[in-house]
NUFILUM-136441 format. One record per residue (C-alpha): residue in three letters; x negated, y negated, z. Coordinates in steps of 0.02 Angstrom, whole numbers, plus 50000, padded with zeros to 5 digits. Each point is the difference from the previous one (the first is absolute). Example, Ala and Ser with C-alpha at 12.3 -4.5 7.8 and 13.67 -1.06 7.14 Angstrom:
Ala493855022550390Ser499314982849967
This chain:
Met494395168852973Ser499684982850031Pro501144991149862Cys498274991349927Ser499505016849946Ala501835005549945Lys500045003849798Leu501534996049906Ser500555012749880Pro500354995549810Ala501875001550028Thr499834987250127Met498564990249949Asp500464979949910Pro499174998749844Pro499184985749974Lys500984983449976Met499784993549798Thr500644984149977Val501244994949862Glu498524993949890Glu499025016150031Leu501505008249930Glu500374992649856Glu498114999449943Ala499895018850045Lys501635006149889His499124988649866Gln498375005749989Pro500035018749929Leu498464999449887His499215009650160Arg500525015049885Phe499004996049857Gly498265003550118Asp498894988350051Gln499654981749958Ala498495003549870His501275012949911Gln501154987149988Gln499004987449944Lys499595014049857Leu501595002049946Thr500494982549987Arg498524996849892Arg500685017049898Ile501644994249978Leu499414981449952Trp498825005349860Lys501425011849928Leu501344985050006Asp498594989349925Thr499295008849847Arg501975008549948Ile501044985750053Leu499194983849962Pro499195004549830Met501765002449925Leu501034986850087Ala498444987249932Leu500325010249820Leu502044994150010Phe499594985950062Leu498864996249854Cys501185005449883Ser501294986650056Phe498654986949986Leu499505004149837Asp501945002449941Arg500454984550070Thr498604990049923Asn499925009349821Val501174988149936Gly498674987850021Asn498785008249873Ala501615004249889Lys500314983449979Ile498274992649936Ile500085012849842Gly501784997449953Leu501385006150126Glu500804980349986Lys499764998149805Asp500695018649963Ile501764999750078Asn500124980449984Ile499974993650179Thr499374983450081Asp498654997450114His501554990850114Gln500955018949966Tyr498535007650043Asp499904993650157Ile502025001550038Gly499475020049975Leu498444998250142Thr501374990550110Val501135013549998Phe499065012850033Tyr499504991950155Leu501774997350042Thr500235019449974Tyr498625005650079Ile500014989350185Cys502055006149977Ser499685017150010Glu498494999250146Ile501295004050150Pro501135012149932Ser498735010549927Asn499095000650199Leu501775005650063Val499985014549871Leu498425007050027Lys500485007650142Lys501365009949933Ala499335003849847Ser498345004150072Pro498474991849963Lys499525015949888Leu501574998549893Trp500134980549996Leu498184992449958Pro499485012149870Phe501954997049935Leu499664981549975Thr498265000749930Thr500815010449861Val501694990649970Trp498984983949968Gly498395009249910Ile501675005849881Ile500684981149984Thr498274994649960Met500065009349860Cys501754994849943Leu499134981550018Gly498685005749870Phe501684999649881Val500984985450025Gln500514988349835Asn500774983650095Phe500004991750144Ala501565007250075Gly499345019050004Phe498404989250046Val500864993150160Ala501115016550042Val498265010450000Arg498974988250104Ala501494999550131Leu500115018150014Leu498165001550019Gly500214988450138Phe501295010550086Ala498895015349971Glu498214992750049Gly500714990250156Gly500085013650138Leu498515007349960Leu498524988850122Pro501204997250133Gly500485018650012Met498035006549971Val500024988850169Leu501435006650100Tyr499135019149932Leu498174997550063Ser500944993750161Thr500665016950034Phe498415009249981Tyr498654987750087Arg499994992350171Arg500334981350012Gly498074996850026Asp499645010649847Leu500954987649880Ala499134986849951Leu498645010649933Arg500785011249894Ile501264984949915Gly498454993349958Leu498955012149900Phe501585005049895Tyr500534981549977Thr498234994649951Ala499545014649894Ala501814996849896Ser499584982249986Leu498055001249943Ser500575011949881Gly501454989049950Ala498524989449944Phe499465011349857Gly501985000249933Gly499574988849876Leu498535011949919Leu501345015650006Ala501294987649906Arg498554997449880Gly499775015949960Leu501545005449991Ala500534985349868Glu498695007649886Ile501185014349970Gly501314991149920Pro500924994849856Arg500145020250019Gly501455009749940Gly500814981049975Ile499904995550174Glu499064985550034Gly498434998450098Trp500834992350149Arg501375012750016Trp498715012949998Ile499174990750186Leu501715002650067Ile500495016549943Ile498305009250047Glu500034990450163Gly501905007950053Leu499535014749932Leu498245002150126Thr501324992550135Phe501115012349965Val498655015850026Cys499494992650148Gly501674999350091Val500245016949957Leu498195004650056Ser500334991250171Tyr501685010650037Phe498725015350018Val498774990250103Leu500734989650124Pro501115007950165Asn501154994850063Thr499415000150206Val498305004250072Gly501155015750093Thr500285006249789Ala498484995549949Pro499165015749915Phe498154993450013Leu500065001850153Thr499955014750119Ala501385005550134Glu498934990550122Glu499594984449928Gln501924998549938Glu500605000750193Phe498524988850064Gly500254988749869Gln501744999050039Glu499724999450191Arg498924985149964Leu501414990249920Arg501095002650130Leu498634992050113Asp499954983849906Asn501754998349987Pro501074993850167Lys500185011250171Thr501555007850014Thr500915008050142Glu501355013949951Gly501694996649985Thr499774980749960Ala498794999249847Met500694993249856Ala499235014149877Glu498574994449896Gln500805009149855Gly501924995450039Ser501064997749878Phe500514984149901Arg500514985450101Trp500524982149945Ser499394996150183Glu498165001349937Val500244991049836Arg500684986550087Arg498655001350163Gly498724998049847Val500834986549873Leu500074989450174Ser498425002750066Val498874986250024Gln498385007249945Val500615003949846Trp500494984449939Leu498164992550097Ser498965013349900Ala501074998949819Thr499924981749989Ala498334999450032Tyr499595016949895Phe501224990349853Ala498584983550005Ile498565014149997Leu500745009449842Ser500304983349911Gly498254999250003Leu499705014349960Tyr500965000449842Ser499444984349961Phe498185004850025Gly499925010149834Leu500824986449900Phe498664983749997Leu498435013150028Pro499615003049795Thr500284984049997Ile498824991950151Ile498765014649915Gln500094994549817Asn499654982350056Leu498275004550051Gly499335003049828Phe499055015250047Ala501335011849942Lys499875000849796Asp501565008749970Ala501865006150091Asn498995014750032Glu498884994350089Val501144989150104Gln500905016250043Leu498345007450066Trp499554984750118Ser501684999650069Val499765017550075Ile498614993150119Pro501134992350107Tyr501205015650032Ala498565009750009Val499284990050153Ala501584998150058Ala500415019150013Val498395003050088Leu500604988250144Thr501685005850012Val499525014350051Phe498804994750102Val501224987950088Ala501435015250002Val498615012450113Ile499804986150107Ser501844995950023Asp500265018550041Arg498725001750132Leu500534982550096His501785005349948Leu500494983549960Arg500774992549867Gly500704982749999Val498404993650086Val498915007349876Met500984991149866Leu499684982550119Ile498175005649948Thr500085005749829Leu501374986149911Pro498884983750037Ile498695008549877Ala501294997549856Ile500534982750060Val498224994450005Gly500035007249806Tyr501534992349952Ala499454981650092Ala498354999549894Ile500735005149831Ala501424987850025Asn498824987750020Ile498325002749895Asp499714997949828Ser498445012949967Pro500485015849908Arg498585009850092Val500684993850173Gln501785005049953Tyr499455015349981Gly499045003150121Met501524995550121Thr501085014349926Phe499095012550077Leu500554991350168Met501654997849911Ala500235018649964Thr498985007050160Gly501224989150127Met501475004649900Tyr499765019649981Ala499375004850145Ser501394992250111Val501455012749896Pro499525014150074Cys500124992250179Ile501804992849957Leu500565016049891Val499985012550173Trp500174984750124Leu502055001050002Ser499865019749983Asn498835000550149Asn501324990650104Ser501605007149924Ala500485016950084Gly501505010649936His500225003249838Tyr501204992049924Lys499434982450080Arg498285005649944Ala500775002049815Thr501024982950012Thr498364989950049Ser498845007249899Ala501064996449847Leu500724983750033Gln498544994250047Leu499245003049818Thr501704994549941Ile499454981150039Ala498075002449984Asn500415004949797Cys500894985749980Gly498194992050000Gly500125005949822Phe501104984349948Val499054988450073Ala498365009349897Thr501084999449840Phe500134980249998Asn498714993750112Tyr498664997549888Pro500744995649822Ser498734996749871Arg500194981949987Asp499084998650171Gly498345007449933Pro498725001450005Gln499774994650188Phe501835006150059His499924986650150Arg501815002950032Gly500225015950004His498455003950112Thr500414987850116Ile502025009250022Ile498965013850032Leu498814994050150Gly501654991950067Leu500875019250003Leu498595007850065Val499864986250145Phe501895004750017Ala499775016550016Trp498504998950142Phe501144992350095Met501565013049978Ile498375013050050Leu499734989750155Phe501724999150053Asn500385018149980Val498415003850098Leu500654988850158Tyr501675008849978Cys499415016349978Ala498744997550166Lys501554991750086Val501255016449989Asn498485010450065Arg499804987450156Asp502005002250019Lys499845019650007Arg498454998950124Asn501404988850112Gly501355012049970Lys501044991149889Tyr500335013249890Asp500215013950134Gln501865003849928Phe499185006449857Ala499175014150054Gly499935013749911Tyr500464993149859Asn499215008749844Asp499754983149912Asp498904984050028Arg501374992950127Asn498875014650144Pro499224991350126Lys498545011349969Phe499774994549817Met498854988050013Met499984987349823Val498364998449903Leu499294982850000
């Protein structure tokens, strides 16, 4: 038998050689056991649909409750709160400031507790607690009680939004998040535009039982929040693997999709995503360049968003075609409605392109143009037209910037730190909004518009620097500068590419 015709036995036959990259890729591609690609796509659509219809509406409801319970004191003010508890406008502003202080102080601690306490318990707990506190606000009798209750309300509410962003990041892949954040954020914010109408209806209850109408607003809205908190305990699952509305196959497939979206690991060298708490992960989050670039940009955007509602009714009132305050409120809904639709559209584009900062570099200039025009044009009708640009540019940027850090942070406790720290810094924009539009500057508010214009230009440059920084990190990873972190289950892994 010639050597050419000899056949090797299975025992002596050498297996086909595979490169390290091929072995690694094969190791982390276990989805083949779920059938062909068509079946996997069908599973993906089913899972996303169930998550979208079970989780997002509940989170939107909780966010709406948060929005109403932090602003209903403004409705209470105009129908007698200050007079009945004998406080001045300055003391009322102190109560608002104390709320913001405790709100931002609670965001990071709350996110670090979220995993230990479990989202299914922690998010409903926060909601029920601040619902009770809101009801207590309806029984305050003096300035000291007002400030104390507002401080407690800030502590309880502060953990909700960063907790929800972190929570959603455990159910959706990085490329799916912007649309989902956009949906619950715009739905709740748009519903919040009608909060004044709800408050007006509740105020008609009083005075009954010796309780003034403004107190009924706080008591009943607090009670509704408490009920929503209890309901959320029965609706929100802890993880994809424990979601009762998913089948066993869907649970397993959903977990695999999320695992494959995380940095690749090699046995024995990985720091597990489910690992124990480490202060080093918190430090990594606090010292991250991306956090400070993104957070300061978000601070500037929220300064504009928070102040937007303060002067919008004034501009509409100056137009002269609204007969009374009720019509002013109705006209103010239109810019929000347009912004909500375009925000969802932008979020879809952001997810499809897997881009965050690049998208904001396009949306923010829309708001910048609006503020530049409104600060220098006297025509009320043109000013009203500019409010559409201002609202659209700012609101359309929010889902992208909310999920950007979560997309680029891996390792649970680093992600928890970065998400909360960003919101802690950004929510300081509430202080700017409180003092940026004093009534003496009306009706043009040139100084206030110019300040927000400057902040938005600053935000644009911070986002640009962040995009360039992320691009540099990706380039360095491709060039082997992060190879020492191969096998780490966090964002330092060379296979974990930053979203631009």
